[in-house]
C-alpha positions in Angstrom: 0.0 0.0 0.0 1.1 3.5 -0.7 1.3 6.2 1.9 -1.0 9.4 1.7 0.6 11.9 -0.6 2.1 9.3 -2.9 1.7 9.3 -6.7 1.7 6.1 -8.7 2.8 6.7 -12.2 2.0 3.7 -14.4 3.9 3.3 -17.7 2.6 0.6 -20.0 5.3 -1.0 -22.2 5.8 -4.7 -22.7 5.4 -4.9 -18.9 4.1 -2.6 -16.2 6.5 -0.4 -14.3 5.3 1.4 -11.2 7.3 4.5 -10.3 6.8 6.0 -6.8 7.5 9.7 -6.3 7.2 10.6 -2.6 5.9 13.6 -0.7 4.0 15.8 -3.1 1.7 18.2 -1.3 -1.1 19.5 -3.5 -3.1 21.3 -0.8 -4.3 24.7 -2.1 -3.7 27.9 -0.3 -4.4 31.6 -1.1 -0.7 32.4 -1.2 0.4 29.3 -3.0 3.6 29.9 -5.0 5.2 26.5 -5.3 4.7 22.7 -5.1 6.7 21.0 -2.4 8.3 17.7 -3.1 11.0 15.5 -1.6 14.0 14.8 -3.8 17.4 13.1 -3.8 19.0 15.2 -1.1 22.6 13.8 -1.2 24.4 15.3 1.8 21.8 17.9 2.4 19.3 17.9 5.3 15.9 16.3 5.0 14.1 19.5 4.1 16.7 20.6 1.5 17.4 20.0 -2.2 20.9 19.1 -3.3 22.0 21.2 -6.3 24.3 19.5 -8.8 26.8 22.3 -8.1 27.0 21.1 -4.5 25.0 23.6 -2.4 21.8 22.9 -0.5 18.6 24.9 -0.8 15.2 24.5 0.8 13.1 22.0 -1.0 10.4 24.6 -1.6 12.8 26.5 -3.9 13.1 23.6 -6.4 11.0 24.1 -9.5 9.4 27.4 -8.2 10.4 29.5 -11.3 13.3 31.3 -9.6 16.9 30.0 -10.0 18.5 29.4 -6.6 21.3 26.9 -7.4 24.5 28.3 -8.9 24.2 25.9 -11.8 20.4 26.4 -12.1 19.8 22.7 -11.6 16.8 23.5 -9.4 15.0 25.0 -12.5 15.8 22.5 -15.3 13.8 20.3 -17.6 13.9 17.7 -14.7 10.9 19.7 -13.3 8.8 18.2 -16.1 8.4 15.1 -13.9 6.2 17.2 -11.6 2.5 17.4 -12.1 1.3 20.9 -11.1 -2.2 21.1 -9.6 -4.9 22.8 -11.6 -5.0 25.9 -9.5 -1.4 26.9 -10.3 0.4 27.8 -13.6 2.8 25.3 -15.2 5.9 26.7 -16.8 6.9 25.2 -20.1 9.8 23.3 -18.4 7.6 22.0 -15.7 7.9 24.4 -12.7 4.8 25.5 -10.8 4.1 29.1 -9.9 1.1 31.1 -8.6 -1.5 31.4 -11.3 -1.9 35.1 -10.7 1.7 35.6 -11.9 0.7 34.7 -15.5 0.8 37.8 -17.8 1.7 40.2 -15.0 4.3 42.0 -17.1 7.5 40.2 -15.7 8.9 36.8 -16.1 8.3 34.5 -13.1 9.2 31.3 -14.9 12.9 30.8 -15.6 12.1 30.5 -19.3 9.6 33.4 -19.3 6.9 31.1 -20.5 4.4 32.7 -18.1 4.6 35.9 -20.2 4.2 34.2 -23.6 0.8 32.5 -23.5 -2.3 33.1 -25.5 -3.8 34.9 -22.5 -0.9 37.3 -22.5 -1.3 38.1 -26.2 -5.0 38.9 -25.6 -4.2 41.0 -22.5 -1.4 43.0 -24.1 -3.6 43.9 -27.1 -5.2 46.5 -24.9 -2.0 48.7 -25.3 1.4 47.7 -26.4 2.9 47.9 -22.8 0.2 48.8 -20.4 -2.4 46.5 -18.8 -6.1 46.8 -18.6 -7.1 49.6 -16.2 -3.9 51.6 -16.9 -3.3 54.7 -19.0 -0.3 54.8 -21.3 1.6 58.1 -21.2 3.3 59.3 -24.4 6.6 58.4 -22.9 5.4 54.8 -22.5 5.0 55.1 -18.8 1.9 53.4 -17.4 -0.2 54.9 -14.6 -3.5 53.9 -13.1 -6.4 54.9 -15.3 -8.2 56.6 -12.4 -5.3 59.1 -12.2 -5.6 60.2 -15.8 -7.6 63.5 -16.4 -8.1 64.2 -12.8 -6.5 67.7 -12.9 -3.1 66.6 -11.6 -0.3 65.3 -13.8 0.8 61.8 -12.9 2.8 61.0 -16.1 6.4 62.3 -16.0 5.7 64.0 -19.4 2.3 65.3 -18.2 0.5 63.7 -21.1 -2.3 62.4 -18.9 -3.6 66.0 -18.4 -3.8 67.3 -22.0 -6.8 68.1 -24.3 -5.8 65.2 -26.5 -6.2 62.7 -23.7 -9.2 64.2 -21.9 -11.5 66.1 -24.3 -13.8 63.1 -24.9 -14.4 62.4 -21.2 -18.0 62.9 -19.7 -17.5 64.1 -16.1 -20.1 63.0 -13.5 -22.6 65.7 -12.4 -20.9 66.0 -8.9 -17.6 67.1 -10.5 -16.3 70.2 -12.2 -15.1 69.8 -15.8 -11.9 71.6 -16.7 -11.6 73.4 -20.0 -9.4 70.7 -21.5 -11.8 67.9 -20.3 -10.5 66.7 -17.0 -12.8 66.2 -14.0 -12.0 68.0 -10.7 -13.8 68.5 -7.4 -17.3 70.0 -7.7 -16.2 73.2 -5.7 -13.1 73.7 -7.8 -14.4 76.7 -9.7 -13.1 80.1 -8.4 -12.2 78.7 -4.9 -8.8 80.3 -5.0 -7.0 76.9 -5.5 -5.9 75.7 -8.9 -7.3 72.2 -9.3 -7.3 71.9 -13.1 -3.9 71.3 -14.7 -4.5 74.2 -17.1 -5.8 76.6 -14.4 -9.2 76.9 -16.1 -11.0 76.6 -12.8 -9.4 79.9 -11.7 -9.7 81.6 -15.1 -9.7 85.4 -14.3 -12.3 85.8 -17.1 -14.7 83.7 -15.0 -13.7 84.5 -11.5 -12.8 88.3 -11.8 -15.6 90.8 -11.3 -14.6 93.0 -14.3 -12.2 91.5 -16.8 -9.9 94.2 -18.2 -8.9 94.2 -21.9 -5.4 95.2 -22.8 -5.1 98.8 -24.1 -5.1 99.4 -27.9 -1.9 100.7 -29.6 -1.7 104.4 -29.4 -3.6 106.2 -32.2 -5.1 103.0 -33.5 -8.9 102.7 -33.2 -10.5 99.3 -33.2 -7.3 97.5 -34.2 -6.2 94.0 -33.4 -2.8 92.7 -32.5 -1.4 89.9 -34.8 -1.0 86.7 -32.7 2.0 84.4 -32.6 2.4 81.9 -35.3 1.0 78.5 -34.4 3.5 75.7 -33.7 4.1 73.6 -36.8 2.4 76.2 -39.0 1.9 79.9 -39.8 -0.8 82.4 -40.6 -1.1 84.6 -43.7 -3.1 87.9 -44.2 -5.9 87.5 -46.7 -5.3 90.9 -48.4 -4.1 92.4 -51.7 -1.8 94.5 -49.6 1.8 93.4 -50.2 3.0 94.7 -46.9 4.9 92.3 -44.6 3.2 91.4 -41.3 4.6 89.8 -38.2 3.3 88.8 -34.8 2.7 91.7 -32.5 1.8 94.2 -35.2 -1.5 96.1 -35.1 -3.9 95.6 -38.0 -7.2 97.2 -38.9 -10.8 95.9 -38.3 -11.8 93.5 -41.0 -8.3 92.0 -41.4 -8.6 88.3 -42.1 -6.0 85.6 -41.0 -5.8 82.1 -42.5 -3.8 79.3 -40.8 -1.6 77.0 -42.8 -0.1 73.9 -41.2 3.1 72.1 -42.2 3.1 68.7 -44.0 1.7 65.8 -41.9 -0.1 68.3 -39.6 -3.7 69.4 -39.7 -5.5 72.3 -38.2 -7.6 72.1 -35.0 -10.0 75.0 -34.6 -10.8 78.0 -36.8 -8.5 78.2 -39.8 -9.9 81.6 -40.7 -10.4 84.4 -38.2 -11.0 88.1 -38.6 -10.6 91.3 -36.6 -13.8 92.8 -35.3 -13.4 96.2 -33.7 -10.3 95.3 -31.7 -11.1 91.6 -31.0 -10.4 88.5 -33.1 -13.5 86.5 -34.0 -11.9 83.4 -32.2 -8.6 81.9 -31.3 -6.6 80.8 -34.3 -6.3 77.1 -35.1 -3.6 74.9 -33.7 -1.5 72.6 -35.9 -1.5 69.0 -34.6 0.3 66.0 -36.0 -2.0 63.9 -38.2 -2.5 60.1 -38.1 -2.8 57.9 -41.2 -6.4 57.7 -42.5 -8.6 54.8 -41.4 -11.2 54.1 -44.0 -14.3 51.8 -44.0 -14.3 48.8 -46.4 -16.5 45.9 -47.3 -15.2 44.0 -44.2 -15.0 46.8 -41.5 -16.8 50.0 -40.7 -14.9 53.0 -39.3 -16.6 55.7 -37.3 -14.5 58.7 -36.4 -15.1 61.0 -33.4 -13.4 64.2 -32.3 -14.8 66.7 -29.8 -18.2 65.0 -29.8 -18.5 65.2 -33.6 -19.0 61.9 -35.3 -18.2 61.2 -38.9 -17.8 58.2 -41.2 -14.1 57.3 -41.8 -11.1 59.0 -40.3 -9.5 61.0 -43.1 -8.3 64.0 -41.1 -7.5 62.3 -37.8 -5.4 64.5 -35.4 -4.3 64.2 -31.8 -7.1 63.0 -29.6 -9.3 61.6 -32.5 -11.1 58.3 -31.7 -11.7 55.7 -34.3 -14.3 53.0 -33.6 -14.1 49.8 -35.7 -16.8 47.2 -36.3 -16.4 44.1 -38.5 -19.0 43.3 -41.1 -21.3 40.4 -40.3 -19.5 37.0 -40.3 -16.1 38.7 -40.1 -14.0 39.2 -37.0 -10.7 40.5 -35.6 -10.0 39.1 -32.1 -8.1 42.3 -31.2 -11.3 44.3 -31.6 -13.0 42.4 -28.8 -10.8 44.1 -26.2 -9.9 47.3 -28.0 -12.7 48.4 -30.5 -11.7 52.1 -30.2 -8.3 53.4 -31.2 -6.9 56.8 -30.4 -4.6 59.1 -32.4 -1.6 60.1 -30.3 1.4 62.1 -31.5 0.8 61.2 -35.1 0.4 57.4 -34.5 -2.6 55.2 -33.7 -2.3 53.5 -30.4 -3.2 50.1 -32.0 -2.4 48.4 -35.3 -4.9 48.7 -38.1 -7.5 45.9 -37.6 -8.0 43.2 -40.2 -11.5 41.6 -40.2 -11.3 38.2 -41.8 -14.1 35.6 -42.3 -15.1 34.0 -39.1 -17.9 33.7 -36.5 -21.2 32.0 -37.0 -22.4 31.9 -40.6 -25.9 30.7 -41.2 -26.0 27.7 -43.4 -29.1 27.0 -45.6 -29.6 23.4 -46.5 -32.0 22.5 -49.3 -33.4 19.0 -48.7 -35.0 17.2 -51.6 -37.2 14.2 -50.6 -38.5 11.7 -53.1 -41.9 10.7 -51.7 -43.9 7.7 -53.0 -47.4 8.6 -52.4 -50.3 6.2 -52.9 -53.6 8.2 -53.2 -56.8 6.7 -51.9 -60.1 6.7 -53.7 -60.8 10.3 -52.5 -57.5 11.5 -54.1 -56.3 12.6 -50.7 -52.9 11.5 -49.2 -53.0 8.8 -46.6 -50.3 9.7 -44.1 -49.9 6.1 -43.1 -49.0 5.1 -46.6 -46.4 7.8 -47.4 -43.0 6.1 -47.8 -39.5 7.6 -47.9 -37.1 5.4 -49.9 
């Protein structure tokens, strides 16, 4: 008879061989990280494992994913003779580790097989480096999603508190929405404390009793001051006048500016503005880096959204544009199950372009032709008892 905790491995060849491996403890626990087992201890104590290189380590450290022997003999293909319980993860070479360590972003198996499973490929499609529930900064840093667009920059490059990242957010009613889209405390507006990253909650045009306009240039009535050129672009004066203009110069009422962006950049805002009695009709457009177009096809539909405006196709996508993809009936792309919406960031989409291929459930129509030998009765009706199927 075998003692409790003994495994009998039966190998059927031309005769039956019974191999006994002693002392495996398969009892589950909440913090289970390894499977204990007794081994050939050599000169080591009873609770130790003898490394081939000569040192002794605790038996729990054998086949636990981490190398403890100088020659790595505790994490070798010899671990394959173990049979890990179902509630743990089995490395490709046989070691047993905590199941929660699979796809956690770092290798816990010696061969890294816990970060190279199908589950990991599905998880990492959410973003190239960050996990579900995390926000990817432009620099590649990952922060908790809850810390993005909360009024305080958590990314080292401050990219979690930009209009591109936050404009599409719908803040709850009990919060205050900053000008660039972030959600701050409900009492943030004009409380004397800057709680929006852009300071829009303490905008003097909102909080001051009487906003004061800058004085006009001496002797110029109703003139406007030419603004600075937009980054990655310039403005031109729409006028037959051949005079040269530059930022800071005063121009007359009725002067029209038109913004032109550099190649691979597109305008965001009003491309054309005019001077109206000392005030420009609106702020001039910014020039933002453009992403490659995403166009609908026979296999996938592309819906584009920017600043709550939805259009078909993404032909003029710029920083902060959202592209939503939906495969045609009977087509699928597994990546869209976890990431159906892509975002344009710094001239690049955060996910590869989807490819919908035939798949899913396709209805099959089967035409059945039956040769029925019917014997009519005297009343020319069909007697169901006499209908035969050859």
